[in-house]
Backbone as numpy.savetxt, mean C-alpha at the origin, in Angstrom:
# Nx Ny Nz CAx CAy CAz Cx Cy Cz
-53.55 -67.21 -43.86 -54.40 -66.02 -43.86 -53.52 -64.80 -43.86
-53.79 -64.03 -44.84 -52.99 -62.83 -44.94 -53.40 -61.82 -43.89
-52.35 -61.24 -43.33 -52.64 -60.18 -42.36 -53.07 -58.92 -43.04
-53.73 -58.17 -42.23 -54.17 -56.89 -42.78 -52.96 -55.99 -42.98
-53.03 -55.30 -44.01 -51.97 -54.32 -44.25 -52.22 -53.12 -43.36
-51.15 -52.83 -42.58 -51.30 -51.70 -41.65 -51.36 -50.39 -42.42
-52.15 -49.56 -41.87 -52.19 -48.23 -42.45 -50.88 -47.50 -42.19
-50.65 -46.52 -42.90 -49.38 -45.77 -42.73 -49.27 -45.20 -41.33
-48.11 -45.43 -40.66 -47.85 -44.90 -39.32 -47.68 -43.41 -39.39
-48.26 -42.76 -38.36 -48.17 -41.29 -38.36 -46.71 -40.84 -38.26
-45.84 -41.74 -37.67 -44.44 -41.33 -37.54 -43.74 -41.33 -38.89
-44.31 -42.07 -39.82 -43.70 -42.12 -41.14 -44.13 -40.97 -42.03
-45.09 -40.19 -41.51 -45.55 -39.08 -42.32 -44.49 -38.00 -42.38
-44.31 -37.39 -43.49 -43.34 -36.27 -43.56 -43.81 -35.12 -42.66
-42.83 -34.51 -42.01 -43.14 -33.42 -41.07 -43.60 -32.21 -41.85
-44.67 -31.63 -41.37 -45.17 -30.45 -42.06 -44.24 -29.29 -41.83
-44.29 -28.31 -42.70 -43.41 -27.12 -42.60 -43.68 -26.35 -41.32
-44.96 -26.28 -40.93 -45.31 -25.53 -39.71 -44.71 -26.20 -38.49
-44.81 -27.55 -38.42 -44.23 -28.26 -37.28 -42.71 -28.12 -37.24
-42.08 -28.16 -38.40 -40.63 -28.02 -38.46 -40.20 -26.66 -37.94
-40.96 -25.61 -38.34 -40.61 -24.26 -37.88 -40.78 -24.14 -36.37
-41.84 -24.77 -35.82 -42.08 -24.73 -34.37 -40.95 -25.42 -33.62
-40.53 -26.61 -34.11 -39.46 -27.35 -33.45 -38.15 -26.58 -33.53
-37.86 -25.98 -34.66 -36.62 -25.22 -34.84 -36.60 -24.00 -33.93
-37.74 -23.33 -33.81 -37.81 -22.15 -32.94 -37.58 -22.55 -31.50
-38.13 -23.72 -31.09 -37.97 -24.20 -29.72 -36.48 -24.50 -29.45
-35.83 -25.18 -30.39 -34.42 -25.51 -30.23 -33.56 -24.25 -30.21
-33.90 -23.27 -31.06 -33.15 -22.01 -31.09 -33.28 -21.28 -29.77
-34.47 -21.28 -29.20 -34.67 -20.62 -27.91 -33.82 -21.25 -26.82
-33.77 -22.55 -26.77 -32.94 -23.23 -25.78 -31.47 -22.90 -25.98
-31.02 -22.81 -27.20 -29.62 -22.50 -27.47 -29.26 -21.11 -26.97
-30.12 -20.14 -27.16 -29.85 -18.77 -26.70 -29.75 -18.73 -25.17
-30.64 -19.46 -24.49 -30.60 -19.51 -23.02 -29.28 -20.13 -22.55
-28.89 -21.21 -23.21 -27.63 -21.86 -22.83 -26.44 -20.93 -23.03
-26.44 -20.21 -24.13 -25.35 -19.26 -24.41 -25.31 -18.16 -23.36
-26.49 -17.63 -23.00 -26.55 -16.56 -21.99 -26.05 -17.05 -20.63
-26.44 -18.28 -20.26 -25.96 -18.85 -18.99 -24.45 -19.01 -19.02
-23.92 -19.49 -20.14 -22.47 -19.67 -20.27 -21.74 -18.34 -20.15
-22.30 -17.31 -20.80 -21.69 -15.98 -20.73 -21.70 -15.46 -19.29
-22.80 -15.69 -18.59 -22.91 -15.25 -17.20 -21.86 -15.93 -16.32
-21.72 -17.23 -16.49 -20.74 -17.98 -15.69 -19.32 -17.50 -15.98
-19.01 -17.31 -17.26 -17.67 -16.83 -17.63 -17.42 -15.43 -17.08
-18.45 -14.57 -17.15 -18.30 -13.21 -16.65 -18.03 -13.19 -15.16
-18.75 -14.02 -14.41 -18.52 -14.09 -12.96 -17.10 -14.57 -12.66
-16.65 -15.53 -13.42 -15.28 -16.02 -13.23 -14.25 -14.95 -13.52
-14.47 -14.20 -14.61 -13.53 -13.12 -14.95 -13.53 -12.02 -13.90
-14.72 -11.66 -13.39 -14.79 -10.64 -12.35 -14.04 -11.08 -11.10
-14.20 -12.34 -10.73 -13.47 -12.85 -9.57 -11.97 -12.81 -9.78
-11.53 -13.19 -10.99 -10.10 -13.18 -11.28 -9.54 -11.76 -11.26
-10.31 -10.81 -11.81 -9.87 -9.41 -11.80 -9.78 -8.89 -10.37
-10.77 -9.25 -9.54 -10.74 -8.81 -8.14 -9.54 -9.36 -7.40
-9.22 -10.62 -7.63 -8.06 -11.23 -6.98 -6.77 -10.59 -7.45
-6.70 -10.29 -8.75 -5.49 -9.65 -9.28 -5.32 -8.25 -8.70
-6.42 -7.52 -8.59 -6.36 -6.18 -8.01 -5.91 -6.21 -6.55
-6.45 -7.17 -5.78 -6.06 -7.30 -4.37 -4.59 -7.67 -4.26
-4.12 -8.55 -5.13 -2.71 -8.95 -5.10 -1.80 -7.78 -5.43
-2.19 -6.98 -6.43 -1.38 -5.81 -6.79 -1.33 -4.81 -5.65
-2.48 -4.61 -4.97 -2.51 -3.69 -3.84 -1.63 -4.18 -2.70
-1.69 -5.48 -2.43 -0.85 -6.04 -1.36 0.63 -5.90 -1.69
0.98 -6.12 -2.96 2.37 -5.96 -3.38 2.83 -4.52 -3.23
1.95 -3.57 -3.56 2.29 -2.16 -3.44 2.54 -1.78 -1.98
1.65 -2.24 -1.09 1.81 -1.91 0.33 3.07 -2.55 0.89
3.37 -3.77 0.47 4.60 -4.43 0.93 5.83 -3.67 0.45
5.77 -3.18 -0.78 6.92 -2.42 -1.31 7.09 -1.11 -0.55
5.97 -0.42 -0.24 6.06 0.83 0.51 6.61 0.59 1.92
6.19 -0.52 2.54 6.70 -0.85 3.87 8.21 -1.09 3.82
8.66 -1.80 2.79 10.09 -2.05 2.63 10.86 -0.75 2.44
10.31 0.15 1.63 10.95 1.45 1.40 11.00 2.26 2.70
9.91 2.25 3.47 9.85 3.03 4.71 10.87 2.51 5.72
11.01 1.20 5.83 11.99 0.62 6.76 13.40 1.04 6.34
13.67 0.99 5.04 14.99 1.40 4.55 15.25 2.88 4.85
14.24 3.73 4.66 14.40 5.16 4.96 14.65 5.38 6.46
13.90 4.67 7.30 14.10 4.80 8.74 15.49 4.36 9.16
15.96 3.27 8.60 17.30 2.79 8.93 18.37 3.75 8.41
18.10 4.36 7.27 19.04 5.33 6.71 19.18 6.55 7.64
18.05 7.05 8.12 18.10 8.18 9.05 18.80 7.78 10.35
18.54 6.57 10.82 19.20 6.10 12.03 20.72 6.07 11.86
21.19 5.64 10.69 22.62 5.61 10.43 23.20 7.03 10.38
22.46 7.94 9.80 22.92 9.34 9.76 23.04 9.89 11.18
22.09 9.57 12.02 22.11 10.05 13.41 23.27 9.43 14.18
23.54 8.17 13.95 24.69 7.54 14.60 26.00 8.19 14.14
26.05 8.56 12.87 27.26 9.19 12.35 27.46 10.60 12.85
26.39 11.26 13.27 26.48 12.64 13.80 25.96 12.62 15.25
26.57 11.76 16.03 26.08 11.42 17.36 25.95 12.64 18.27
26.90 13.56 18.19 26.91 14.71 19.12 25.66 15.56 18.97
25.16 15.70 17.75 23.95 16.50 17.51 22.71 15.63 17.65
22.76 14.42 17.12 21.56 13.58 17.03 20.99 13.23 18.39
21.82 13.15 19.40 21.33 12.76 20.72 21.33 13.91 21.71
21.31 15.13 21.15 21.10 16.32 21.96 19.61 16.42 22.28
19.23 16.44 23.57 17.80 16.40 23.91 17.03 17.67 23.58
17.70 18.79 23.46 17.00 20.05 23.17 16.69 20.12 21.68
15.42 20.25 21.33 15.02 20.24 19.92 15.61 21.41 19.15
15.84 22.54 19.82 16.41 23.71 19.12 17.82 23.43 18.62
18.52 22.51 19.29 19.90 22.20 18.91 20.00 20.87 18.17
18.86 20.26 17.85 18.87 18.94 17.23 17.86 18.89 16.08
18.33 19.17 14.85 17.41 19.15 13.69 16.82 17.77 13.40
17.44 16.72 13.92 16.91 15.38 13.65 15.58 15.13 14.36
15.31 15.86 15.42 14.04 15.68 16.13 12.93 16.31 15.30
12.08 15.48 14.75 11.08 15.92 13.78 9.67 15.59 14.27
8.74 16.43 13.89 7.31 16.11 14.01 6.64 16.72 12.79
6.71 15.99 11.68 6.34 16.53 10.38 5.12 15.82 9.82
3.96 16.48 9.81 2.78 15.91 9.14 2.97 15.94 7.62
2.07 15.32 6.86 2.25 15.26 5.40 2.39 16.61 4.72
1.82 17.66 5.32 1.86 18.98 4.67 2.96 19.87 5.21
3.82 19.33 6.08 4.87 20.16 6.68 5.86 20.62 5.62
6.38 21.82 5.82 7.37 22.38 4.92 8.71 21.69 5.13
9.37 21.30 4.06 10.70 20.70 4.18 11.70 21.80 4.48
12.53 21.64 5.53 13.51 22.69 5.84 14.50 22.88 4.70
14.86 24.12 4.48 15.77 24.45 3.39 17.04 25.10 3.95
18.17 24.80 3.36 19.41 25.50 3.69 20.27 25.59 2.44
21.17 26.54 2.45 21.97 26.81 1.24 23.25 25.98 1.19
23.62 25.36 2.29 24.84 24.57 2.30 24.63 23.22 1.63
25.68 22.73 1.02 25.71 21.37 0.49 26.93 20.71 1.09
26.71 19.86 2.06 27.82 19.27 2.81 28.63 18.27 2.00
28.21 17.98 0.77 29.03 17.16 -0.12 30.19 17.97 -0.68
30.03 19.32 -0.73 31.10 20.16 -1.29 31.55 21.24 -0.32
30.67 21.65 0.60 30.99 22.74 1.52 31.49 22.17 2.84
32.22 23.01 3.57 32.65 22.65 4.91 31.49 22.88 5.87
31.10 21.85 6.58 29.92 21.93 7.43 30.29 21.56 8.87
29.68 22.28 9.80 29.76 21.91 11.20 28.82 20.73 11.44
28.92 20.05 12.58 27.97 18.97 12.87 26.51 19.42 12.79
26.21 20.65 13.24 24.84 21.15 13.17 24.43 21.41 11.72
25.36 21.99 10.92 25.07 22.18 9.50 24.81 20.85 8.81
25.62 19.85 9.16 25.46 18.53 8.56 24.09 17.95 8.90
23.67 18.12 10.13 22.36 17.61 10.55 21.25 18.28 9.74
21.30 19.60 9.60 20.28 20.31 8.82 20.27 19.85 7.37
21.44 19.67 6.80 21.53 19.25 5.40 21.00 17.82 5.22
21.34 16.93 6.15 20.89 15.55 6.06 19.37 15.45 6.23
18.82 16.23 7.14 17.37 16.20 7.34 16.64 16.70 6.10
17.16 17.77 5.49 16.53 18.29 4.26 16.55 17.24 3.17
17.71 16.63 2.96 17.82 15.61 1.90 16.94 14.40 2.22
16.93 13.95 3.47 16.16 12.77 3.84 14.65 13.02 3.72
14.20 14.19 4.15 12.78 14.51 4.04 12.34 14.58 2.58
13.18 15.15 1.73 12.83 15.23 0.30 12.71 13.83 -0.30
13.62 12.93 0.05 13.55 11.57 -0.48 12.34 10.81 0.08
12.02 11.08 1.35 10.86 10.41 1.95 9.57 10.87 1.29
9.46 12.17 1.03 8.27 12.68 0.34 8.15 12.10 -1.07
9.28 11.86 -1.70 9.26 11.33 -3.06 8.90 9.85 -3.08
9.28 9.12 -2.02 9.12 7.66 -2.03 7.81 7.19 -1.43
7.21 7.96 -0.51 6.01 7.53 0.19 4.87 8.50 -0.05
3.64 8.01 -0.20 2.49 8.90 -0.40 2.06 9.55 0.92
2.06 10.87 0.96 1.61 11.64 2.13 2.24 11.12 3.43
3.58 11.11 3.54 4.20 10.54 4.73 4.09 11.46 5.94
3.99 10.86 7.11 4.13 11.57 8.36 5.36 11.02 9.08
6.14 11.92 9.69 7.39 11.53 10.33 7.43 12.11 11.74
7.88 11.31 12.68 8.21 11.83 14.00 9.48 11.15 14.49
10.43 11.96 14.95 11.66 11.47 15.57 11.73 12.11 16.94
11.77 11.29 17.98 11.65 11.82 19.34 12.34 10.91 20.34
12.62 11.48 21.51 13.16 10.70 22.63 12.01 10.01 23.37
12.28 8.81 23.85 11.28 8.09 24.62 11.98 7.35 25.76
11.45 7.53 26.95 12.06 6.92 28.13 11.75 5.44 28.25
10.73 4.96 27.55 10.33 3.57 27.64 11.33 2.69 26.90
11.63 1.52 27.47 12.55 0.59 26.81 11.90 -0.07 25.60
10.57 -0.11 25.59 9.83 -0.64 24.43 8.68 0.32 24.14
8.95 1.39 23.38 7.94 2.42 23.14 6.71 1.88 22.44
5.56 2.42 22.80 4.31 1.99 22.17 4.26 2.46 20.73
3.52 1.71 19.91 3.41 2.09 18.50 2.32 3.16 18.39
2.69 4.36 18.74 1.80 5.52 18.62 2.68 6.72 18.35
2.05 7.85 18.09 2.82 9.06 17.82 3.34 9.71 19.10
2.86 9.28 20.24 3.26 9.90 21.50 4.66 9.47 21.90
5.41 10.39 22.48 6.73 10.12 23.05 6.82 10.83 24.40
7.70 10.33 25.25 7.90 11.02 26.53 8.81 12.24 26.37
9.53 12.32 25.24 10.45 13.43 24.94 11.59 13.52 25.96
11.93 12.40 26.57 13.12 12.32 27.41 13.60 10.88 27.39
14.68 10.62 28.14 15.20 9.26 28.16 16.38 9.10 27.22
16.79 7.88 27.01 18.01 7.59 26.24 17.71 6.84 24.94
16.46 6.77 24.55 16.08 6.05 23.33 15.46 7.04 22.35
16.01 7.08 21.14 15.43 7.89 20.08 14.64 6.96 19.16
13.41 7.37 18.83 12.54 6.53 17.99 12.20 7.27 16.71
12.44 6.61 15.59 12.04 7.13 14.27 10.72 6.49 13.91
9.68 7.30 13.73 8.33 6.78 13.43 7.89 7.31 12.08
7.35 6.39 11.29 6.92 6.73 9.93 5.55 6.14 9.64
4.78 6.89 8.86 3.52 6.37 8.34 3.23 7.07 7.02
2.23 6.59 6.32 1.87 7.16 5.02 0.44 6.76 4.72
-0.11 7.34 3.67 -1.49 7.02 3.31 -1.54 5.62 2.71
-2.53 4.85 3.12 -2.68 3.48 2.64 -4.07 3.31 2.07
-4.19 2.47 1.05 -5.48 2.22 0.42 -6.27 1.22 1.24
-7.58 1.40 1.26 -8.47 0.46 1.93 -9.77 0.40 1.16
-10.68 -0.46 1.60 -11.98 -0.57 0.94 -12.77 0.73 1.05
-12.49 1.49 2.08 -13.22 2.74 2.29 -12.54 3.93 1.61
-11.38 3.70 0.99 -10.66 4.80 0.36 -9.28 4.92 0.97
-8.84 6.16 1.22 -7.52 6.41 1.76 -7.60 6.67 3.26
-6.86 5.89 4.02 -6.76 6.13 5.46 -5.43 6.85 5.69
-5.47 8.17 5.84 -4.24 8.95 5.85 -3.45 8.72 7.13
-2.13 8.93 7.01 -1.22 8.65 8.11 -1.50 9.52 9.32
-2.15 10.67 9.14 -2.40 11.56 10.26 -3.50 11.01 11.17
-4.25 10.02 10.73 -5.36 9.52 11.52 -5.07 8.16 12.16
-3.94 7.53 11.82 -3.64 6.21 12.36 -2.30 6.18 13.06
-1.96 5.03 13.60 -0.68 4.85 14.28 0.45 4.72 13.27
1.70 4.92 13.71 2.83 4.72 12.80 2.86 3.30 12.25
3.27 3.16 11.02 3.40 1.85 10.40 4.81 1.29 10.58
5.78 2.18 10.85 7.17 1.78 11.09 7.69 2.55 12.29
8.36 1.86 13.21 9.01 2.50 14.36 10.36 1.85 14.57
11.42 2.65 14.51 12.79 2.15 14.65 13.41 2.84 15.86
13.85 2.05 16.84 14.45 2.58 18.06 15.97 2.63 17.93
16.56 3.76 18.38 18.00 3.95 18.32 18.51 4.25 19.72
19.26 3.37 20.33 19.82 3.66 21.67 20.78 4.83 21.61
20.64 5.81 22.49 21.48 7.00 22.47 22.86 6.75 23.03
23.08 5.58 23.60 24.37 5.31 24.20 25.42 4.80 23.22
25.08 4.74 21.93 26.06 4.27 20.95 27.19 5.28 20.84
28.44 4.87 20.92 29.54 5.84 20.86 29.62 6.50 19.50
30.17 7.69 19.50 30.26 8.47 18.26 31.22 7.81 17.29
């Protein structure tokens, strides 16, 4: 007995143009969504990478400034040791090394150049302070400097000094970047403090 011949399966029917356009539009819509999601994910990744790079650059800059400030403080300490008679004179009028200079302070000026002129120890101190302050202003953003006597054997990291005793402290700070902007050196504690015992022989 012959079986009945099946009618044509609807799946074998050629797809109408309208159905093809509907399916293509649906697939195109999904592709656009996928592309947008991919772009969003890549953008978030790039923003994170840029933020990390910016933070790393800022940290490197602050580390470099700290290194420069320590070198400047040590340089001034060596100058004071070399001119011991003036540098450890407690009276500020006779000791140009004793400084309290905010970022806007005027750099002291003198006409002598102790590299070529004959200078007394006091002249040498004035000349060295002028040169050192100019280099500090050039190397650090908005620096604040204080050089003072302190009676404490371990002076606190602040701008305050007892202004007596046998220890001279070189204190330095400068403007630093933060999330809130610039935190200027005049509003915070010193970032560098170098103690110089006054008992070092000349």
